[in-house]
mmCIF file of the N, C-alpha and C atoms, coordinates in Angstrom:
data_MODEL
# 
_entry.id   MODEL 
# 
loop_
_atom_site.group_PDB 
_atom_site.id 
_atom_site.type_symbol 
_atom_site.label_atom_id 
_atom_site.label_alt_id 
_atom_site.label_comp_id 
_atom_site.label_asym_id 
_atom_site.label_entity_id 
_atom_site.label_seq_id 
_atom_site.pdbx_PDB_ins_code 
_atom_site.Cartn_x 
_atom_site.Cartn_y 
_atom_site.Cartn_z 
_atom_site.occupancy 
_atom_site.B_iso_or_equiv 
_atom_site.pdbx_formal_charge 
_atom_site.auth_seq_id 
_atom_site.auth_comp_id 
_atom_site.auth_asym_id 
_atom_site.auth_atom_id 
_atom_site.pdbx_PDB_model_num 
ATOM 1   N N  . MET A 1 1  ? 104.896 12.632  -19.321 1.00 0.00 ? 1  MET A N  1 
ATOM 2   C CA . MET A 1 1  ? 104.600 11.373  -19.992 1.00 0.00 ? 1  MET A CA 1 
ATOM 3   C C  . MET A 1 1  ? 103.092 11.123  -19.906 1.00 0.00 ? 1  MET A C  1 
ATOM 4   N N  . PRO A 1 2  ? 102.426 10.927  -21.042 1.00 0.00 ? 2  PRO A N  1 
ATOM 5   C CA . PRO A 1 2  ? 100.982 10.682  -21.018 1.00 0.00 ? 2  PRO A CA 1 
ATOM 6   C C  . PRO A 1 2  ? 100.678 9.301   -20.424 1.00 0.00 ? 2  PRO A C  1 
ATOM 7   N N  . SER A 1 3  ? 99.592  9.253   -19.654 1.00 0.00 ? 3  SER A N  1 
ATOM 8   C CA . SER A 1 3  ? 99.214  7.966   -19.067 1.00 0.00 ? 3  SER A CA 1 
ATOM 9   C C  . SER A 1 3  ? 98.322  7.194   -20.040 1.00 0.00 ? 3  SER A C  1 
ATOM 10  N N  . THR A 1 4  ? 98.424  5.897   -19.990 1.00 0.00 ? 4  THR A N  1 
ATOM 11  C CA . THR A 1 4  ? 97.633  5.031   -20.850 1.00 0.00 ? 4  THR A CA 1 
ATOM 12  C C  . THR A 1 4  ? 96.293  4.766   -20.172 1.00 0.00 ? 4  THR A C  1 
ATOM 13  N N  . ILE A 1 5  ? 95.210  4.824   -20.930 1.00 0.00 ? 5  ILE A N  1 
ATOM 14  C CA . ILE A 1 5  ? 93.876  4.594   -20.384 1.00 0.00 ? 5  ILE A CA 1 
ATOM 15  C C  . ILE A 1 5  ? 93.426  3.186   -20.767 1.00 0.00 ? 5  ILE A C  1 
ATOM 16  N N  . TYR A 1 6  ? 92.974  2.447   -19.756 1.00 0.00 ? 6  TYR A N  1 
ATOM 17  C CA . TYR A 1 6  ? 92.511  1.078   -19.934 1.00 0.00 ? 6  TYR A CA 1 
ATOM 18  C C  . TYR A 1 6  ? 91.039  0.976   -19.543 1.00 0.00 ? 6  TYR A C  1 
ATOM 19  N N  . TYR A 1 7  ? 90.391  -0.045  -20.029 1.00 0.00 ? 7  TYR A N  1 
ATOM 20  C CA . TYR A 1 7  ? 89.074  -0.435  -19.538 1.00 0.00 ? 7  TYR A CA 1 
ATOM 21  C C  . TYR A 1 7  ? 89.122  -1.937  -19.343 1.00 0.00 ? 7  TYR A C  1 
ATOM 22  N N  . VAL A 1 8  ? 88.171  -2.468  -18.616 1.00 0.00 ? 8  VAL A N  1 
ATOM 23  C CA . VAL A 1 8  ? 88.155  -3.897  -18.324 1.00 0.00 ? 8  VAL A CA 1 
ATOM 24  C C  . VAL A 1 8  ? 87.149  -4.579  -19.239 1.00 0.00 ? 8  VAL A C  1 
ATOM 25  N N  . GLN A 1 9  ? 87.592  -5.663  -19.881 1.00 0.00 ? 9  GLN A N  1 
ATOM 26  C CA . GLN A 1 9  ? 86.712  -6.469  -20.724 1.00 0.00 ? 9  GLN A CA 1 
ATOM 27  C C  . GLN A 1 9  ? 86.947  -7.925  -20.387 1.00 0.00 ? 9  GLN A C  1 
ATOM 28  N N  . GLU A 1 10 ? 85.886  -8.681  -20.338 1.00 0.00 ? 10 GLU A N  1 
ATOM 29  C CA . GLU A 1 10 ? 85.977  -10.110 -20.071 1.00 0.00 ? 10 GLU A CA 1 
ATOM 30  C C  . GLU A 1 10 ? 86.337  -10.850 -21.345 1.00 0.00 ? 10 GLU A C  1 
ATOM 31  N N  . CYS A 1 11 ? 87.268  -11.795 -21.244 1.00 0.00 ? 11 CYS A N  1 
ATOM 32  C CA . CYS A 1 11 ? 87.598  -12.629 -22.399 1.00 0.00 ? 11 CYS A CA 1 
ATOM 33  C C  . CYS A 1 11 ? 86.393  -13.519 -22.692 1.00 0.00 ? 11 CYS A C  1 
ATOM 34  N N  . PRO A 1 12 ? 85.904  -13.535 -23.931 1.00 0.00 ? 12 PRO A N  1 
ATOM 35  C CA . PRO A 1 12 ? 84.741  -14.350 -24.263 1.00 0.00 ? 12 PRO A CA 1 
ATOM 36  C C  . PRO A 1 12 ? 85.019  -15.848 -24.221 1.00 0.00 ? 12 PRO A C  1 
ATOM 37  N N  . THR A 1 13 ? 86.276  -16.249 -24.155 1.00 0.00 ? 13 THR A N  1 
ATOM 38  C CA . THR A 1 13 ? 86.614  -17.669 -24.134 1.00 0.00 ? 13 THR A CA 1 
ATOM 39  C C  . THR A 1 13 ? 86.856  -18.180 -22.723 1.00 0.00 ? 13 THR A C  1 
ATOM 40  N N  . CYS A 1 14 ? 87.757  -17.527 -21.988 1.00 0.00 ? 14 CYS A N  1 
ATOM 41  C CA . CYS A 1 14 ? 88.106  -18.040 -20.654 1.00 0.00 ? 14 CYS A CA 1 
ATOM 42  C C  . CYS A 1 14 ? 87.413  -17.292 -19.523 1.00 0.00 ? 14 CYS A C  1 
ATOM 43  N N  . GLY A 1 15 ? 86.809  -16.140 -19.817 1.00 0.00 ? 15 GLY A N  1 
ATOM 44  C CA . GLY A 1 15 ? 86.051  -15.411 -18.819 1.00 0.00 ? 15 GLY A CA 1 
ATOM 45  C C  . GLY A 1 15 ? 86.866  -14.528 -17.886 1.00 0.00 ? 15 GLY A C  1 
ATOM 46  N N  . ARG A 1 16 ? 88.158  -14.455 -18.074 1.00 0.00 ? 16 ARG A N  1 
ATOM 47  C CA . ARG A 1 16 ? 88.985  -13.614 -17.210 1.00 0.00 ? 16 ARG A CA 1 
ATOM 48  C C  . ARG A 1 16 ? 88.845  -12.152 -17.604 1.00 0.00 ? 16 ARG A C  1 
ATOM 49  N N  . ASN A 1 17 ? 88.928  -11.281 -16.612 1.00 0.00 ? 17 ASN A N  1 
ATOM 50  C CA . ASN A 1 17 ? 88.884  -9.846  -16.875 1.00 0.00 ? 17 ASN A CA 1 
ATOM 51  C C  . ASN A 1 17 ? 90.245  -9.376  -17.349 1.00 0.00 ? 17 ASN A C  1 
ATOM 52  N N  . LEU A 1 18 ? 90.245  -8.617  -18.420 1.00 0.00 ? 18 LEU A N  1 
ATOM 53  C CA . LEU A 1 18 ? 91.483  -8.129  -19.018 1.00 0.00 ? 18 LEU A CA 1 
ATOM 54  C C  . LEU A 1 18 ? 91.472  -6.609  -19.059 1.00 0.00 ? 18 LEU A C  1 
ATOM 55  N N  . GLN A 1 19 ? 92.613  -6.014  -18.848 1.00 0.00 ? 19 GLN A N  1 
ATOM 56  C CA . GLN A 1 19 ? 92.756  -4.576  -19.039 1.00 0.00 ? 19 GLN A CA 1 
ATOM 57  C C  . GLN A 1 19 ? 93.144  -4.352  -20.493 1.00 0.00 ? 19 GLN A C  1 
ATOM 58  N N  . VAL A 1 20 ? 92.287  -3.648  -21.203 1.00 0.00 ? 20 VAL A N  1 
ATOM 59  C CA . VAL A 1 20 ? 92.498  -3.401  -22.631 1.00 0.00 ? 20 VAL A CA 1 
ATOM 60  C C  . VAL A 1 20 ? 92.706  -1.901  -22.822 1.00 0.00 ? 20 VAL A C  1 
ATOM 61  N N  . ARG A 1 21 ? 93.709  -1.540  -23.570 1.00 0.00 ? 21 ARG A N  1 
ATOM 62  C CA . ARG A 1 21 ? 93.934  -0.122  -23.869 1.00 0.00 ? 21 ARG A CA 1 
ATOM 63  C C  . ARG A 1 21 ? 92.802  0.399   -24.741 1.00 0.00 ? 21 ARG A C  1 
ATOM 64  N N  . VAL A 1 22 ? 92.348  1.597   -24.425 1.00 0.00 ? 22 VAL A N  1 
ATOM 65  C CA . VAL A 1 22 ? 91.247  2.214   -25.162 1.00 0.00 ? 22 VAL A CA 1 
ATOM 66  C C  . VAL A 1 22 ? 91.561  2.315   -26.648 1.00 0.00 ? 22 VAL A C  1 
ATOM 67  N N  . LYS A 1 23 ? 92.824  2.514   -26.984 1.00 0.00 ? 23 LYS A N  1 
ATOM 68  C CA . LYS A 1 23 ? 93.180  2.661   -28.400 1.00 0.00 ? 23 LYS A CA 1 
ATOM 69  C C  . LYS A 1 23 ? 92.925  1.380   -29.205 1.00 0.00 ? 23 LYS A C  1 
ATOM 70  N N  . TYR A 1 24 ? 92.679  0.244   -28.535 1.00 0.00 ? 24 TYR A N  1 
ATOM 71  C CA . TYR A 1 24 ? 92.414  -1.014  -29.231 1.00 0.00 ? 24 TYR A CA 1 
ATOM 72  C C  . TYR A 1 24 ? 90.922  -1.285  -29.437 1.00 0.00 ? 24 TYR A C  1 
ATOM 73  N N  . LEU A 1 25 ? 90.044  -0.368  -29.014 1.00 0.00 ? 25 LEU A N  1 
ATOM 74  C CA . LEU A 1 25 ? 88.605  -0.553  -29.219 1.00 0.00 ? 25 LEU A CA 1 
ATOM 75  C C  . LEU A 1 25 ? 88.302  -0.807  -30.690 1.00 0.00 ? 25 LEU A C  1 
ATOM 76  N N  . GLY A 1 26 ? 87.510  -1.830  -30.955 1.00 0.00 ? 26 GLY A N  1 
ATOM 77  C CA . GLY A 1 26 ? 87.129  -2.161  -32.326 1.00 0.00 ? 26 GLY A CA 1 
ATOM 78  C C  . GLY A 1 26 ? 88.144  -2.992  -33.075 1.00 0.00 ? 26 GLY A C  1 
ATOM 79  N N  . LYS A 1 27 ? 89.261  -3.305  -32.438 1.00 0.00 ? 27 LYS A N  1 
ATOM 80  C CA . LYS A 1 27 ? 90.310  -4.103  -33.086 1.00 0.00 ? 27 LYS A CA 1 
ATOM 81  C C  . LYS A 1 27 ? 90.377  -5.482  -32.442 1.00 0.00 ? 27 LYS A C  1 
ATOM 82  N N  . ASN A 1 28 ? 90.942  -6.423  -33.176 1.00 0.00 ? 28 ASN A N  1 
ATOM 83  C CA . ASN A 1 28 ? 91.125  -7.764  -32.624 1.00 0.00 ? 28 ASN A CA 1 
ATOM 84  C C  . ASN A 1 28 ? 92.317  -7.772  -31.671 1.00 0.00 ? 28 ASN A C  1 
ATOM 85  N N  . VAL A 1 29 ? 92.114  -8.375  -30.516 1.00 0.00 ? 29 VAL A N  1 
ATOM 86  C CA . VAL A 1 29 ? 93.166  -8.506  -29.506 1.00 0.00 ? 29 VAL A CA 1 
ATOM 87  C C  . VAL A 1 29 ? 93.260  -9.971  -29.108 1.00 0.00 ? 29 VAL A C  1 
ATOM 88  N N  . VAL A 1 30 ? 94.320  -10.317 -28.399 1.00 0.00 ? 30 VAL A N  1 
ATOM 89  C CA . VAL A 1 30 ? 94.540  -11.696 -27.977 1.00 0.00 ? 30 VAL A CA 1 
ATOM 90  C C  . VAL A 1 30 ? 94.589  -11.741 -26.458 1.00 0.00 ? 30 VAL A C  1 
ATOM 91  N N  . CYS A 1 31 ? 93.857  -12.669 -25.864 1.00 0.00 ? 31 CYS A N  1 
ATOM 92  C CA . CYS A 1 31 ? 93.854  -12.844 -24.412 1.00 0.00 ? 31 CYS A CA 1 
ATOM 93  C C  . CYS A 1 31 ? 95.226  -13.341 -23.972 1.00 0.00 ? 31 CYS A C  1 
ATOM 94  N N  . GLN A 1 32 ? 95.784  -12.697 -22.970 1.00 0.00 ? 32 GLN A N  1 
ATOM 95  C CA . GLN A 1 32 ? 97.106  -13.088 -22.481 1.00 0.00 ? 32 GLN A CA 1 
ATOM 96  C C  . GLN A 1 32 ? 97.060  -14.383 -21.683 1.00 0.00 ? 32 GLN A C  1 
ATOM 97  N N  . HIS A 1 33 ? 95.870  -14.842 -21.302 1.00 0.00 ? 33 HIS A N  1 
ATOM 98  C CA . HIS A 1 33 ? 95.744  -16.054 -20.497 1.00 0.00 ? 33 HIS A CA 1 
ATOM 99  C C  . HIS A 1 33 ? 95.502  -17.305 -21.337 1.00 0.00 ? 33 HIS A C  1 
ATOM 100 N N  . CYS A 1 34 ? 94.568  -17.206 -22.305 1.00 0.00 ? 34 CYS A N  1 
ATOM 101 C CA . CYS A 1 34 ? 94.198  -18.400 -23.075 1.00 0.00 ? 34 CYS A CA 1 
ATOM 102 C C  . CYS A 1 34 ? 94.524  -18.290 -24.562 1.00 0.00 ? 34 CYS A C  1 
ATOM 103 N N  . SER A 1 35 ? 95.047  -17.157 -24.987 1.00 0.00 ? 35 SER A N  1 
ATOM 104 C CA . SER A 1 35 ? 95.438  -16.890 -26.378 1.00 0.00 ? 35 SER A CA 1 
ATOM 105 C C  . SER A 1 35 ? 94.275  -16.818 -27.357 1.00 0.00 ? 35 SER A C  1 
ATOM 106 N N  . ALA A 1 36 ? 93.051  -16.648 -26.839 1.00 0.00 ? 36 ALA A N  1 
ATOM 107 C CA . ALA A 1 36 ? 91.895  -16.501 -27.722 1.00 0.00 ? 36 ALA A CA 1 
ATOM 108 C C  . ALA A 1 36 ? 91.918  -15.113 -28.356 1.00 0.00 ? 36 ALA A C  1 
ATOM 109 N N  . GLU A 1 37 ? 91.493  -15.034 -29.599 1.00 0.00 ? 37 GLU A N  1 
ATOM 110 C CA . GLU A 1 37 ? 91.410  -13.754 -30.291 1.00 0.00 ? 37 GLU A CA 1 
ATOM 111 C C  . GLU A 1 37 ? 89.963  -13.283 -30.281 1.00 0.00 ? 37 GLU A C  1 
ATOM 112 N N  . PHE A 1 38 ? 89.751  -12.013 -29.964 1.00 0.00 ? 38 PHE A N  1 
ATOM 113 C CA . PHE A 1 38 ? 88.407  -11.453 -29.935 1.00 0.00 ? 38 PHE A CA 1 
ATOM 114 C C  . PHE A 1 38 ? 88.475  -9.954  -30.197 1.00 0.00 ? 38 PHE A C  1 
ATOM 115 N N  . GLU A 1 39 ? 87.313  -9.359  -30.474 1.00 0.00 ? 39 GLU A N  1 
ATOM 116 C CA . GLU A 1 39 ? 87.253  -7.931  -30.743 1.00 0.00 ? 39 GLU A CA 1 
ATOM 117 C C  . GLU A 1 39 ? 87.153  -7.159  -29.433 1.00 0.00 ? 39 GLU A C  1 
ATOM 118 N N  . ALA A 1 40 ? 88.016  -6.175  -29.275 1.00 0.00 ? 40 ALA A N  1 
ATOM 119 C CA . ALA A 1 40 ? 87.961  -5.311  -28.097 1.00 0.00 ? 40 ALA A CA 1 
ATOM 120 C C  . ALA A 1 40 ? 86.787  -4.358  -28.272 1.00 0.00 ? 40 ALA A C  1 
ATOM 121 N N  . CYS A 1 41 ? 85.852  -4.394  -27.331 1.00 0.00 ? 41 CYS A N  1 
ATOM 122 C CA . CYS A 1 41 ? 84.694  -3.506  -27.416 1.00 0.00 ? 41 CYS A CA 1 
ATOM 123 C C  . CYS A 1 41 ? 84.269  -3.092  -26.019 1.00 0.00 ? 41 CYS A C  1 
ATOM 124 N N  . ASP A 1 42 ? 83.575  -1.987  -25.946 1.00 0.00 ? 42 ASP A N  1 
ATOM 125 C CA . ASP A 1 42 ? 83.146  -1.426  -24.674 1.00 0.00 ? 42 ASP A CA 1 
ATOM 126 C C  . ASP A 1 42 ? 82.036  -2.294  -24.083 1.00 0.00 ? 42 ASP A C  1 
ATOM 127 N N  . PRO A 1 43 ? 82.255  -2.894  -22.910 1.00 0.00 ? 43 PRO A N  1 
ATOM 128 C CA . PRO A 1 43 ? 81.235  -3.735  -22.296 1.00 0.00 ? 43 PRO A CA 1 
ATOM 129 C C  . PRO A 1 43 ? 79.965  -2.977  -21.926 1.00 0.00 ? 43 PRO A C  1 
ATOM 130 N N  . ASN A 1 44 ? 80.022  -1.656  -21.855 1.00 0.00 ? 44 ASN A N  1 
ATOM 131 C CA . ASN A 1 44 ? 78.842  -0.856  -21.512 1.00 0.00 ? 44 ASN A CA 1 
ATOM 132 C C  . ASN A 1 44 ? 78.048  -0.421  -22.734 1.00 0.00 ? 44 ASN A C  1 
ATOM 133 N N  . SER A 1 45 ? 78.520  -0.788  -23.933 1.00 0.00 ? 45 SER A N  1 
ATOM 134 C CA . SER A 1 45 ? 77.814  -0.374  -25.140 1.00 0.00 ? 45 SER A CA 1 
ATOM 135 C C  . SER A 1 45 ? 76.677  -1.331  -25.459 1.00 0.00 ? 45 SER A C  1 
ATOM 136 N N  . ALA A 1 46 ? 75.764  -0.883  -26.291 1.00 0.00 ? 46 ALA A N  1 
ATOM 137 C CA . ALA A 1 46 ? 74.611  -1.699  -26.675 1.00 0.00 ? 46 ALA A CA 1 
ATOM 138 C C  . ALA A 1 46 ? 75.001  -2.857  -27.580 1.00 0.00 ? 46 ALA A C  1 
ATOM 139 N N  . VAL A 1 47 ? 76.167  -2.800  -28.196 1.00 0.00 ? 47 VAL A N  1 
ATOM 140 C CA . VAL A 1 47 ? 76.579  -3.859  -29.119 1.00 0.00 ? 47 VAL A CA 1 
ATOM 141 C C  . VAL A 1 47 ? 77.483  -4.897  -28.448 1.00 0.00 ? 47 VAL A C  1 
ATOM 142 N N  . TYR A 1 48 ? 77.536  -4.871  -27.116 1.00 0.00 ? 48 TYR A N  1 
ATOM 143 C CA . TYR A 1 48 ? 78.363  -5.845  -26.398 1.00 0.00 ? 48 TYR A CA 1 
ATOM 144 C C  . TYR A 1 48 ? 77.474  -6.950  -25.888 1.00 0.00 ? 48 TYR A C  1 
ATOM 145 N N  . PRO A 1 49 ? 77.858  -8.191  -26.018 1.00 0.00 ? 49 PRO A N  1 
ATOM 146 C CA . PRO A 1 49 ? 79.051  -8.693  -26.679 1.00 0.00 ? 49 PRO A CA 1 
ATOM 147 C C  . PRO A 1 49 ? 78.852  -8.766  -28.182 1.00 0.00 ? 49 PRO A C  1 
ATOM 148 N N  . PRO A 1 50 ? 79.940  -8.780  -28.950 1.00 0.00 ? 50 PRO A N  1 
ATOM 149 C CA . PRO A 1 50 ? 79.821  -8.911  -30.403 1.00 0.00 ? 50 PRO A CA 1 
ATOM 150 C C  . PRO A 1 50 ? 79.093  -10.203 -30.761 1.00 0.00 ? 50 PRO A C  1 
ATOM 151 N N  . SER A 1 51 ? 78.397  -10.215 -31.872 1.00 0.00 ? 51 SER A N  1 
ATOM 152 C CA . SER A 1 51 ? 77.590  -11.376 -32.250 1.00 0.00 ? 51 SER A CA 1 
ATOM 153 C C  . SER A 1 51 ? 78.410  -12.647 -32.396 1.00 0.00 ? 51 SER A C  1 
ATOM 154 N N  . GLU A 1 52 ? 79.679  -12.543 -32.765 1.00 0.00 ? 52 GLU A N  1 
ATOM 155 C CA . GLU A 1 52 ? 80.509  -13.738 -32.932 1.00 0.00 ? 52 GLU A CA 1 
ATOM 156 C C  . GLU A 1 52 ? 81.146  -14.201 -31.620 1.00 0.00 ? 52 GLU A C  1 
ATOM 157 N N  . SER A 1 53 ? 80.870  -13.484 -30.553 1.00 0.00 ? 53 SER A N  1 
ATOM 158 C CA . SER A 1 53 ? 81.463  -13.801 -29.262 1.00 0.00 ? 53 SER A CA 1 
ATOM 159 C C  . SER A 1 53 ? 80.790  -15.002 -28.621 1.00 0.00 ? 53 SER A C  1 
ATOM 160 N N  . SER A 1 54 ? 81.569  -15.803 -27.924 1.00 0.00 ? 54 SER A N  1 
ATOM 161 C CA . SER A 1 54 ? 80.979  -16.917 -27.193 1.00 0.00 ? 54 SER A CA 1 
ATOM 162 C C  . SER A 1 54 ? 80.185  -16.418 -26.001 1.00 0.00 ? 54 SER A C  1 
ATOM 163 N N  . LEU A 1 55 ? 80.401  -15.184 -25.571 1.00 0.00 ? 55 LEU A N  1 
ATOM 164 C CA . LEU A 1 55 ? 79.599  -14.630 -24.486 1.00 0.00 ? 55 LEU A CA 1 
ATOM 165 C C  . LEU A 1 55 ? 78.143  -14.520 -24.907 1.00 0.00 ? 55 LEU A C  1 
ATOM 166 N N  . SER A 1 56 ? 77.880  -14.091 -26.154 1.00 0.00 ? 56 SER A N  1 
ATOM 167 C CA . SER A 1 56 ? 76.498  -13.999 -26.609 1.00 0.00 ? 56 SER A CA 1 
ATOM 168 C C  . SER A 1 56 ? 75.879  -15.386 -26.694 1.00 0.00 ? 56 SER A C  1 
ATOM 169 N N  . LEU A 1 57 ? 76.653  -16.376 -27.047 1.00 0.00 ? 57 LEU A N  1 
ATOM 170 C CA . LEU A 1 57 ? 76.163  -17.751 -27.075 1.00 0.00 ? 57 LEU A CA 1 
ATOM 171 C C  . LEU A 1 57 ? 75.830  -18.225 -25.670 1.00 0.00 ? 57 LEU A C  1 
ATOM 172 N N  . LEU A 1 58 ? 76.687  -17.928 -24.701 1.00 0.00 ? 58 LEU A N  1 
ATOM 173 C CA . LEU A 1 58 ? 76.428  -18.316 -23.322 1.00 0.00 ? 58 LEU A CA 1 
ATOM 174 C C  . LEU A 1 58 ? 75.196  -17.616 -22.768 1.00 0.00 ? 58 LEU A C  1 
ATOM 175 N N  . GLU A 1 59 ? 74.991  -16.353 -23.126 1.00 0.00 ? 59 GLU A N  1 
ATOM 176 C CA . GLU A 1 59 ? 73.790  -15.652 -22.697 1.00 0.00 ? 59 GLU A CA 1 
ATOM 177 C C  . GLU A 1 59 ? 72.549  -16.322 -23.273 1.00 0.00 ? 59 GLU A C  1 
ATOM 178 N N  . ARG A 1 60 ? 72.616  -16.747 -24.529 1.00 0.00 ? 60 ARG A N  1 
ATOM 179 C CA . ARG A 1 60 ? 71.481  -17.433 -25.167 1.00 0.00 ? 60 ARG A CA 1 
ATOM 180 C C  . ARG A 1 60 ? 71.210  -18.763 -24.472 1.00 0.00 ? 60 ARG A C  1 
ATOM 181 N N  . VAL A 1 61 ? 72.245  -19.490 -24.089 1.00 0.00 ? 61 VAL A N  1 
ATOM 182 C CA . VAL A 1 61 ? 72.068  -20.753 -23.369 1.00 0.00 ? 61 VAL A CA 1 
ATOM 183 C C  . VAL A 1 61 ? 71.358  -20.496 -22.047 1.00 0.00 ? 61 VAL A C  1 
ATOM 184 N N  . ASP A 1 62 ? 71.791  -19.460 -21.327 1.00 0.00 ? 62 ASP A N  1 
ATOM 185 C CA . ASP A 1 62 ? 71.142  -19.114 -20.066 1.00 0.00 ? 62 ASP A CA 1 
ATOM 186 C C  . ASP A 1 62 ? 69.665  -18.796 -20.269 1.00 0.00 ? 62 ASP A C  1 
ATOM 187 N N  . GLU A 1 63 ? 69.340  -18.065 -21.345 1.00 0.00 ? 63 GLU A N  1 
ATOM 188 C CA . GLU A 1 63 ? 67.947  -17.745 -21.645 1.00 0.00 ? 63 GLU A CA 1 
ATOM 189 C C  . GLU A 1 63 ? 67.141  -19.011 -21.898 1.00 0.00 ? 63 GLU A C  1 
ATOM 190 N N  . LEU A 1 64 ? 67.690  -19.939 -22.666 1.00 0.00 ? 64 LEU A N  1 
ATOM 191 C CA . LEU A 1 64 ? 66.982  -21.176 -22.976 1.00 0.00 ? 64 LEU A CA 1 
ATOM 192 C C  . LEU A 1 64 ? 66.772  -22.035 -21.735 1.00 0.00 ? 64 LEU A C  1 
ATOM 193 N N  . ILE A 1 65 ? 67.770  -22.091 -20.871 1.00 0.00 ? 65 ILE A N  1 
ATOM 194 C CA . ILE A 1 65 ? 67.629  -22.862 -19.624 1.00 0.00 ? 65 ILE A CA 1 
ATOM 195 C C  . ILE A 1 65 ? 66.536  -22.244 -18.756 1.00 0.00 ? 65 ILE A C  1 
ATOM 196 N N  . GLU A 1 66 ? 66.524  -20.926 -18.650 1.00 0.00 ? 66 GLU A N  1 
ATOM 197 C CA . GLU A 1 66 ? 65.509  -20.251 -17.847 1.00 0.00 ? 66 GLU A CA 1 
ATOM 198 C C  . GLU A 1 66 ? 64.114  -20.491 -18.420 1.00 0.00 ? 66 GLU A C  1 
ATOM 199 N N  . THR A 1 67 ? 63.984  -20.411 -19.733 1.00 0.00 ? 67 THR A N  1 
ATOM 200 C CA . THR A 1 67 ? 62.694  -20.656 -20.383 1.00 0.00 ? 67 THR A CA 1 
ATOM 201 C C  . THR A 1 67 ? 62.232  -22.084 -20.144 1.00 0.00 ? 67 THR A C  1 
ATOM 202 N N  . ALA A 1 68 ? 63.140  -23.043 -20.271 1.00 0.00 ? 68 ALA A N  1 
ATOM 203 C CA . ALA A 1 68 ? 62.792  -24.452 -20.048 1.00 0.00 ? 68 ALA A CA 1 
ATOM 204 C C  . ALA A 1 68 ? 62.376  -24.687 -18.605 1.00 0.00 ? 68 ALA A C  1 
ATOM 205 N N  . THR A 1 69 ? 63.052  -24.045 -17.681 1.00 0.00 ? 69 THR A N  1 
ATOM 206 C CA . THR A 1 69 ? 62.731  -24.209 -16.266 1.00 0.00 ? 69 THR A CA 1 
ATOM 207 C C  . THR A 1 69 ? 61.354  -23.626 -15.963 1.00 0.00 ? 69 THR A C  1 
ATOM 208 N N  . ARG A 1 70 ? 61.074  -22.441 -16.502 1.00 0.00 ? 70 ARG A N  1 
ATOM 209 C CA . ARG A 1 70 ? 59.785  -21.799 -16.260 1.00 0.00 ? 70 ARG A CA 1 
ATOM 210 C C  . ARG A 1 70 ? 58.632  -22.565 -16.887 1.00 0.00 ? 70 ARG A C  1 
ATOM 211 N N  . SER A 1 71 ? 58.848  -23.167 -18.041 1.00 0.00 ? 71 SER A N  1 
ATOM 212 C CA . SER A 1 71 ? 57.758  -23.866 -18.725 1.00 0.00 ? 71 SER A CA 1 
ATOM 213 C C  . SER A 1 71 ? 57.631  -25.309 -18.269 1.00 0.00 ? 71 SER A C  1 
ATOM 214 N N  . SER A 1 72 ? 58.380  -25.668 -17.260 1.00 0.00 ? 72 SER A N  1 
ATOM 215 C CA . SER A 1 72 ? 58.395  -27.002 -16.656 1.00 0.00 ? 72 SER A CA 1 
ATOM 216 C C  . SER A 1 72 ? 58.706  -28.116 -17.650 1.00 0.00 ? 72 SER A C  1 
ATOM 217 N N  . ILE A 1 73 ? 59.438  -27.777 -18.712 1.00 0.00 ? 73 ILE A N  1 
ATOM 218 C CA . ILE A 1 73 ? 59.976  -28.823 -19.572 1.00 0.00 ? 73 ILE A CA 1 
ATOM 219 C C  . ILE A 1 73 ? 60.871  -29.673 -18.697 1.00 0.00 ? 73 ILE A C  1 
ATOM 220 N N  . GLY A 1 74 ? 61.522  -28.989 -17.794 1.00 0.00 ? 74 GLY A N  1 
ATOM 221 C CA . GLY A 1 74 ? 62.336  -29.666 -16.796 1.00 0.00 ? 74 GLY A CA 1 
ATOM 222 C C  . GLY A 1 74 ? 63.672  -30.088 -17.333 1.00 0.00 ? 74 GLY A C  1 
ATOM 223 N N  . LEU A 1 75 ? 64.621  -29.940 -16.509 1.00 0.00 ? 75 LEU A N  1 
ATOM 224 C CA . LEU A 1 75 ? 65.960  -30.409 -16.812 1.00 0.00 ? 75 LEU A CA 1 
ATOM 225 C C  . LEU A 1 75 ? 66.224  -31.561 -15.861 1.00 0.00 ? 75 LEU A C  1 
ATOM 226 N N  . GLY A 1 76 ? 65.696  -32.731 -16.200 1.00 0.00 ? 76 GLY A N  1 
ATOM 227 C CA . GLY A 1 76 ? 65.856  -33.895 -15.338 1.00 0.00 ? 76 GLY A CA 1 
ATOM 228 C C  . GLY A 1 76 ? 64.626  -34.128 -14.475 1.00 0.00 ? 76 GLY A C  1 
ATOM 229 N N  . ASN A 1 77 ? 63.593  -33.280 -14.582 1.00 0.00 ? 77 ASN A N  1 
ATOM 230 C CA . ASN A 1 77 ? 62.360  -33.458 -13.816 1.00 0.00 ? 77 ASN A CA 1 
ATOM 231 C C  . ASN A 1 77 ? 61.314  -34.059 -14.732 1.00 0.00 ? 77 ASN A C  1 
ATOM 232 N N  . SER A 1 78 ? 60.840  -35.208 -14.392 1.00 0.00 ? 78 SER A N  1 
ATOM 233 C CA . SER A 1 78 ? 59.840  -35.868 -15.193 1.00 0.00 ? 78 SER A CA 1 
ATOM 234 C C  . SER A 1 78 ? 58.482  -35.721 -14.500 1.00 0.00 ? 78 SER A C  1 
ATOM 235 N N  . THR A 1 79 ? 57.434  -35.402 -15.262 1.00 0.00 ? 79 THR A N  1 
ATOM 236 C CA . THR A 1 79 ? 56.096  -35.244 -14.687 1.00 0.00 ? 79 THR A CA 1 
ATOM 237 C C  . THR A 1 79 ? 55.300  -36.530 -14.789 1.00 0.00 ? 79 THR A C  1 
ATOM 238 N N  . THR A 1 80 ? 55.823  -37.533 -15.484 1.00 0.00 ? 80 THR A N  1 
ATOM 239 C CA . THR A 1 80 ? 55.102  -38.803 -15.575 1.00 0.00 ? 80 THR A CA 1 
ATOM 240 C C  . THR A 1 80 ? 55.901  -39.876 -14.863 1.00 0.00 ? 80 THR A C  1 
ATOM 241 N N  . ALA A 1 81 ? 55.191  -40.729 -14.197 1.00 0.00 ? 81 ALA A N  1 
ATOM 242 C CA . ALA A 1 81 ? 55.850  -41.822 -13.469 1.00 0.00 ? 81 ALA A CA 1 
ATOM 243 C C  . ALA A 1 81 ? 55.840  -43.059 -14.336 1.00 0.00 ? 81 ALA A C  1 
ATOM 244 N N  . SER A 1 82 ? 56.948  -43.761 -14.360 1.00 0.00 ? 82 SER A N  1 
ATOM 245 C CA . SER A 1 82 ? 57.006  -45.004 -15.126 1.00 0.00 ? 82 SER A CA 1 
ATOM 246 C C  . SER A 1 82 ? 56.640  -46.163 -14.229 1.00 0.00 ? 82 SER A C  1 
ATOM 247 N N  . ARG A 1 83 ? 55.933  -47.150 -14.778 1.00 0.00 ? 83 ARG A N  1 
ATOM 248 C CA . ARG A 1 83 ? 55.524  -48.329 -13.999 1.00 0.00 ? 83 ARG A CA 1 
ATOM 249 C C  . ARG A 1 83 ? 56.245  -49.546 -14.470 1.00 0.00 ? 83 ARG A C  1 
# 
């Protein structure tokens, strides 16, 4: 009996790690935890996460927060005192 090969991919919606069969690469799959639909893709590839994935959006948010913190725009830090 041939064994099934899986890889681990994070659900772009709920963030849980899922075992996805290799034969589903490039196809839409559904998360068994939150029922979100997303494209199964290799997390080690250069095209991960897919552009429509919320993971890419979350990465962009992290970049913007880091940029704001470095440029002292501040997230709740005010450089002027009110009188």
